[in-house]
C-alpha positions as CSV (number, residue, x, y, z in Angstrom):
1,M,-7.1,-29.6,-34.2
2,S,-8.5,-32.1,-35.9
3,S,-5.5,-34.4,-37.0
4,F,-4.5,-34.4,-33.3
5,F,-7.8,-36.0,-32.1
6,I,-7.9,-38.1,-34.8
7,T,-4.4,-39.2,-33.8
8,Q,-5.6,-39.6,-30.3
9,N,-8.4,-41.5,-32.2
10,S,-6.5,-44.1,-33.6
11,E,-4.7,-45.0,-30.6
12,V,-8.5,-44.9,-28.5
13,A,-9.9,-47.0,-31.8
14,T,-7.0,-49.4,-31.6
15,S,-7.4,-50.4,-28.0
16,F,-11.2,-50.6,-28.6
17,A,-10.8,-52.8,-31.0
18,D,-8.1,-55.2,-30.2
19,S,-10.4,-57.6,-28.8
20,A,-12.9,-57.8,-31.3
21,P,-12.3,-60.6,-34.2
22,A,-10.2,-58.9,-37.0
23,V,-12.4,-60.8,-39.8
24,S,-15.6,-61.3,-40.2
25,S,-17.2,-65.4,-41.2
26,A,-17.4,-64.0,-44.8
27,G,-13.6,-62.8,-45.1
28,G,-14.2,-59.0,-44.8
29,I,-13.3,-56.7,-41.8
30,S,-15.2,-57.8,-38.6
31,P,-18.5,-55.6,-38.4
32,I,-17.9,-55.5,-34.5
33,K,-14.5,-54.3,-35.1
34,A,-15.5,-51.5,-37.7
35,A,-18.1,-50.4,-35.4
36,L,-15.9,-50.1,-32.3
37,V,-13.5,-48.0,-34.6
38,A,-15.9,-45.5,-35.8
39,A,-17.4,-45.2,-32.2
40,G,-14.0,-44.3,-30.7
41,I,-13.3,-41.8,-33.6
42,L,-16.6,-40.1,-32.9
43,L,-16.2,-40.2,-28.9
44,S,-12.5,-38.3,-29.3
45,L,-14.1,-35.8,-31.9
46,A,-17.1,-34.8,-29.7
47,S,-14.0,-34.7,-26.9
48,G,-11.9,-32.6,-28.5
49,T,-14.6,-30.1,-29.4
50,Q,-15.8,-29.8,-25.6
51,I,-12.2,-29.3,-24.6
52,Q,-12.2,-26.3,-27.6
53,A,-15.4,-24.9,-26.6
54,Q,-13.9,-24.8,-22.6
55,T,-10.7,-22.8,-23.9
56,E,-12.6,-20.5,-26.1
57,G,-16.2,-19.9,-24.6
58,P,-16.7,-17.2,-22.5
59,Q,-14.8,-17.7,-19.2
60,R,-15.1,-15.9,-15.9
61,T,-12.1,-13.2,-16.0
62,R,-11.2,-10.7,-13.4
63,T,-8.9,-7.8,-13.5
64,L,-7.7,-4.7,-11.7
65,V,-8.8,-1.5,-12.5
66,R,-8.6,2.2,-10.7
67,V,-11.5,4.3,-10.6
68,I,-10.4,8.0,-10.2
69,S,-12.8,10.9,-8.9
70,P,-12.4,14.4,-10.0
71,K,-10.1,16.6,-7.9
72,G,-11.9,18.2,-5.2
73,K,-14.2,15.5,-4.8
74,E,-14.8,12.8,-2.4
75,Q,-14.4,9.6,-3.8
76,E,-17.4,7.6,-4.0
77,T,-17.4,3.6,-4.1
78,P,-18.7,3.0,-7.9
79,Q,-21.0,0.2,-8.5
80,K,-20.8,-1.9,-11.4
81,T,-23.5,-0.4,-13.1
82,D,-21.4,2.9,-13.0
83,L,-18.7,1.7,-15.6
84,R,-18.8,0.6,-19.0
85,L,-16.6,-2.2,-20.5
86,R,-15.5,-2.9,-23.9
87,L,-13.7,-6.2,-25.1
88,N,-12.1,-6.2,-28.5
89,G,-14.9,-3.1,-29.3
90,H,-18.0,-4.9,-28.2
91,G,-19.6,-3.9,-24.8
92,T,-19.5,-6.4,-22.1
93,D,-21.5,-6.6,-18.6
94,L,-19.4,-6.3,-15.6
95,L,-20.4,-9.2,-13.5
96,A,-19.0,-7.7,-10.4
97,L,-17.1,-4.6,-8.7
98,N,-15.3,-4.9,-5.4
99,P,-12.6,-2.7,-3.8
100,V,-9.6,-4.8,-3.4
101,L,-8.8,-3.2,0.0
102,A,-12.7,-4.1,1.6
103,T,-12.8,-5.6,4.7
104,D,-14.4,-8.6,3.2
105,G,-12.7,-8.5,-0.2
106,R,-10.1,-10.7,-1.3
107,G,-7.1,-8.7,-0.5
108,V,-4.3,-7.9,-2.1
109,E,-0.7,-9.0,-2.5
110,I,2.0,-6.7,-2.9
111,A,5.5,-8.0,-4.5
112,L,7.8,-4.9,-3.5
113,L,10.8,-5.1,-6.2
114,I,14.0,-3.3,-5.2
115,D,16.7,-3.5,-7.7
116,D,19.9,-4.4,-6.2
117,G,22.2,-2.4,-8.5
118,L,20.6,1.3,-6.8
119,R,23.2,3.2,-6.1
120,G,23.7,7.3,-4.9
121,N,21.8,8.1,-1.8
122,F,18.9,5.7,-1.9
123,S,19.5,4.4,1.5
124,T,18.5,7.4,3.1
125,N,15.0,6.0,2.0
126,L,15.4,2.6,3.7
127,N,13.0,4.3,7.1
128,D,10.5,5.4,4.7
129,L,9.9,2.0,3.1
130,R,9.9,0.3,6.6
131,G,7.2,2.8,7.9
132,F,5.3,2.4,4.5
133,I,5.4,-1.4,5.0
134,Q,4.2,-0.5,8.7
135,E,1.2,1.6,7.5
136,L,-0.1,-0.9,4.8
137,P,-3.7,-2.0,5.6
138,S,-4.0,-4.9,7.5
139,N,-5.4,-7.4,4.2
140,A,-2.5,-6.4,2.3
141,T,0.3,-8.6,2.2
142,V,3.8,-7.6,1.3
143,G,7.1,-9.4,0.0
144,I,10.5,-7.8,-0.1
145,G,12.3,-8.9,-2.9
146,Y,15.8,-8.0,-4.6
147,L,16.4,-7.8,-8.8
148,Q,19.4,-10.0,-9.4
149,N,20.8,-11.8,-12.2
150,G,17.4,-11.7,-14.1
151,R,15.4,-13.1,-11.1
152,V,13.5,-12.1,-7.8
153,N,15.2,-13.0,-5.0
154,F,13.0,-12.7,-1.9
155,A,14.5,-11.7,1.6
156,A,10.7,-11.8,2.9
157,P,8.2,-13.8,0.8
158,I,4.8,-12.8,0.1
159,G,2.9,-13.4,2.9
160,A,5.6,-13.1,5.5
161,E,4.8,-11.3,8.8
162,R,4.7,-7.5,8.9
163,E,7.7,-7.2,10.8
164,A,9.8,-10.0,8.7
165,A,9.3,-7.3,5.7
166,V,10.3,-4.3,7.5
167,K,13.9,-6.6,8.6
168,A,14.2,-7.4,5.0
169,V,14.7,-3.7,3.8
170,R,18.6,-3.3,3.4
171,I,20.7,-1.1,1.4
172,P,21.0,-2.4,-2.1
173,L,24.7,-3.9,-2.9
174,G,24.9,-1.0,-5.4
175,S,26.4,-3.1,-8.3
176,V,25.8,-1.6,-11.8
177,G,23.7,-4.2,-13.9
178,I,23.3,-6.7,-11.2
179,S,19.7,-7.0,-12.3
180,A,20.6,-8.3,-15.9
181,S,17.3,-6.5,-16.9
182,P,14.4,-5.3,-14.4
183,Y,12.4,-6.8,-17.1
184,F,13.5,-10.5,-17.3
185,C,12.8,-10.0,-13.5
186,L,9.5,-8.9,-13.8
187,S,8.5,-11.5,-16.3
188,E,10.0,-14.1,-14.5
189,L,8.0,-13.4,-11.0
190,V,4.7,-12.6,-12.9
191,K,4.9,-16.2,-14.4
192,H,5.6,-17.8,-11.3
193,W,3.8,-15.8,-8.8
194,P,5.0,-17.4,-5.4
195,S,1.5,-18.0,-4.1
196,N,-1.6,-19.3,-4.7
197,T,-4.2,-17.5,-3.2
198,N,-7.2,-15.4,-4.6
199,A,-6.0,-12.2,-4.0
200,A,-5.0,-9.3,-6.2
201,R,-1.6,-9.0,-7.5
202,V,0.3,-5.8,-7.5
203,V,4.0,-5.0,-8.1
204,L,6.0,-2.1,-6.9
205,M,9.2,-1.8,-8.3
206,I,12.0,0.5,-7.5
207,T,14.7,0.9,-10.3
208,N,16.3,2.9,-13.3
209,G,14.2,0.9,-15.8
210,I,17.2,0.8,-18.0
211,D,17.1,-2.4,-20.0
212,P,20.9,-3.0,-21.1
213,Y,19.9,-5.9,-23.3
214,N,18.0,-3.7,-26.0
215,G,21.2,-1.8,-27.0
216,S,21.3,1.9,-27.4
217,T,19.3,4.2,-24.9
218,S,18.7,6.5,-27.8
219,P,15.3,7.8,-27.7
220,L,15.1,6.5,-31.1
221,N,15.3,3.0,-29.9
222,Q,12.6,2.4,-27.5
223,N,11.1,-0.7,-28.5
224,S,12.7,-3.3,-26.4
225,P,11.4,-6.6,-26.8
226,Y,12.4,-7.5,-23.2
227,V,9.7,-4.7,-22.1
228,A,7.0,-5.8,-24.6
229,T,7.4,-9.4,-23.3
230,A,6.7,-8.4,-19.6
231,V,4.3,-6.3,-20.3
232,T,2.6,-9.3,-21.7
233,D,3.2,-11.4,-19.2
234,A,2.0,-9.5,-16.7
235,Q,-1.6,-8.9,-18.4
236,K,-1.8,-12.5,-18.9
237,A,-1.2,-12.9,-14.9
238,G,-3.6,-10.1,-14.4
239,V,-0.9,-8.1,-12.6
240,A,-0.7,-4.5,-12.0
241,V,2.8,-3.0,-12.3
242,Y,3.5,0.1,-10.5
243,S,7.1,1.5,-10.4
244,I,9.3,4.4,-8.9
245,Y,12.2,5.7,-10.7
246,W,15.5,5.7,-9.3
247,G,18.5,7.1,-11.1
248,G,22.0,6.0,-10.4
249,A,23.4,9.6,-9.9
250,A,21.6,12.1,-7.7
251,L,21.7,14.9,-10.4
252,G,22.3,15.1,-14.1
253,F,19.8,13.9,-17.4
254,S,21.3,11.5,-19.6
255,R,19.6,9.1,-22.2
256,G,19.6,6.6,-19.6
257,S,17.1,8.1,-17.2
258,F,15.0,9.1,-20.5
259,S,14.9,5.3,-21.6
260,G,14.5,4.0,-18.1
261,Q,11.6,6.2,-17.5
262,S,10.0,5.6,-21.0
263,Y,10.4,1.5,-20.5
264,L,8.7,2.2,-16.8
265,Q,5.8,4.2,-18.2
266,Q,5.2,1.8,-21.0
267,V,4.8,-1.1,-18.2
268,A,2.3,1.0,-16.3
269,E,0.2,1.8,-19.4
270,G,0.0,-1.6,-20.3
271,T,-0.7,-3.1,-17.1
272,G,-2.8,-0.9,-15.4
273,G,-0.4,0.7,-12.9
274,D,1.5,3.6,-12.8
275,S,4.9,4.9,-12.7
276,Y,6.0,7.6,-10.3
277,N,9.7,9.8,-11.0
278,Q,11.1,13.5,-10.6
279,G,12.6,14.0,-14.0
280,S,16.5,12.8,-14.2
281,I,16.6,14.0,-10.6
282,N,16.5,11.4,-8.0
283,P,13.8,13.0,-5.1
284,P,14.9,14.1,-1.6
285,S,12.5,11.4,-0.4
286,I,10.4,8.6,-2.2
287,T,7.5,8.8,1.0
288,P,5.4,11.1,-1.6
289,Y,5.3,8.1,-4.2
290,L,4.6,5.5,-1.7
291,K,1.7,7.5,-0.5
292,Q,0.3,7.9,-4.3
293,F,0.7,4.3,-4.3
294,Q,-0.9,3.4,-1.2
295,H,-4.0,6.0,-2.5
296,A,-4.0,4.1,-5.5
297,L,-4.4,0.8,-4.0
298,E,-7.4,2.6,-2.2
299,E,-8.8,3.7,-5.8
300,T,-8.5,-0.2,-7.1
301,Y,-11.1,-2.7,-7.7
302,S,-11.6,-6.0,-8.9
303,A,-14.0,-6.5,-12.0
304,T,-15.5,-9.5,-13.0
305,F,-16.7,-10.5,-16.5
306,L,-17.1,-12.9,-19.2
307,A,-14.2,-13.2,-21.8
308,S,-13.6,-15.6,-24.8
309,G,-10.9,-16.8,-26.5
310,N,-7.8,-18.4,-25.5
311,K,-5.6,-14.9,-26.6
312,P,-5.5,-12.0,-24.4
313,V,-8.1,-9.4,-25.7
314,A,-8.1,-5.4,-25.8
315,I,-10.2,-4.2,-23.0
316,K,-11.1,-0.3,-22.3
317,V,-13.3,0.8,-19.5
318,T,-15.0,4.3,-19.2
319,A,-17.3,5.7,-16.2
320,N,-20.9,7.0,-16.8
321,T,-20.1,9.9,-14.6
322,H,-18.5,13.1,-15.9
323,G,-14.7,13.5,-14.8
324,V,-14.3,9.8,-13.3
325,K,-11.2,8.6,-14.4
326,V,-10.6,4.8,-15.0
327,I,-7.1,3.3,-15.3
328,A,-7.3,-0.5,-16.6
329,P,-4.9,-2.7,-18.7
330,T,-4.7,-2.4,-22.1
331,L,-5.1,-6.5,-23.0
332,V,-6.6,-9.0,-20.8
333,Q,-6.2,-12.6,-20.8
334,P,-9.6,-14.8,-20.8
335,G,-9.7,-16.8,-17.4
336,T,-7.2,-14.6,-15.3
337,G,-8.0,-14.3,-12.2
338,S,-10.9,-16.7,-12.2
């Protein structure tokens, strides 16, 4: 940092000193010029210190957490005092805790992503998807995107009219590998989210989860750098990622199905989302998973706190009430969502 600001300093000092006499009457360096150069250096260093302090000091940060009541008990709206927050192992105060679907809240944006390489009998689920979109709460907006060639091609942008989103649901092209990698697509999306609202951001992916760029799908080769990058990108953007596994064939176990489900689970755990599957067999209907996802939104809260630094920090959230489970991302970027 010092060399950067000193370099800037030289330019500032030179511009300050250009109009000052270069030589004093005694033949040395002009005191005026020397004073201006020194003042420029001090001013530039002070500015650098201030910028660094703004970056590394406490920043208002928001992340999404799910608060799950024990089975059989009615879901109660938790207060910020009901949860304990630790950042990098240190206790931190929660400033606010607000349900994302509250009528007076900031709402939620859902990117519903469909892998355009899906095969089998996925087309039988299209009406289920359309009904799910129509039944979403009024303060939830949805965009319909297809995973193609390492990016998301939105057929209906986030924030589109509900009817437009319904019409955007179509039969996938069914071309094997057309997404390139679902994790390339995910990284691209979360780094360039197609809106600038203050709403919470959630992804629901329907894909087989296989990363063809990581080589073998063997259980011994489940550390894909592309999956890890997608998780990090989503954490930095404050996006929770959910997924529904849909394999290429209706029946039969394969290393590919294991690999895809493993990767999707890694993404869910890292971002505070969830991954839905029925083992290696595709379900007769994805409606139960869509209902689980909608229920998860009802359990989701925006947690606000102060976090320091310019790198992601480890986060852990627990409940003060016995039996209440809290799901959160494993890392959060200071300043996210502020």
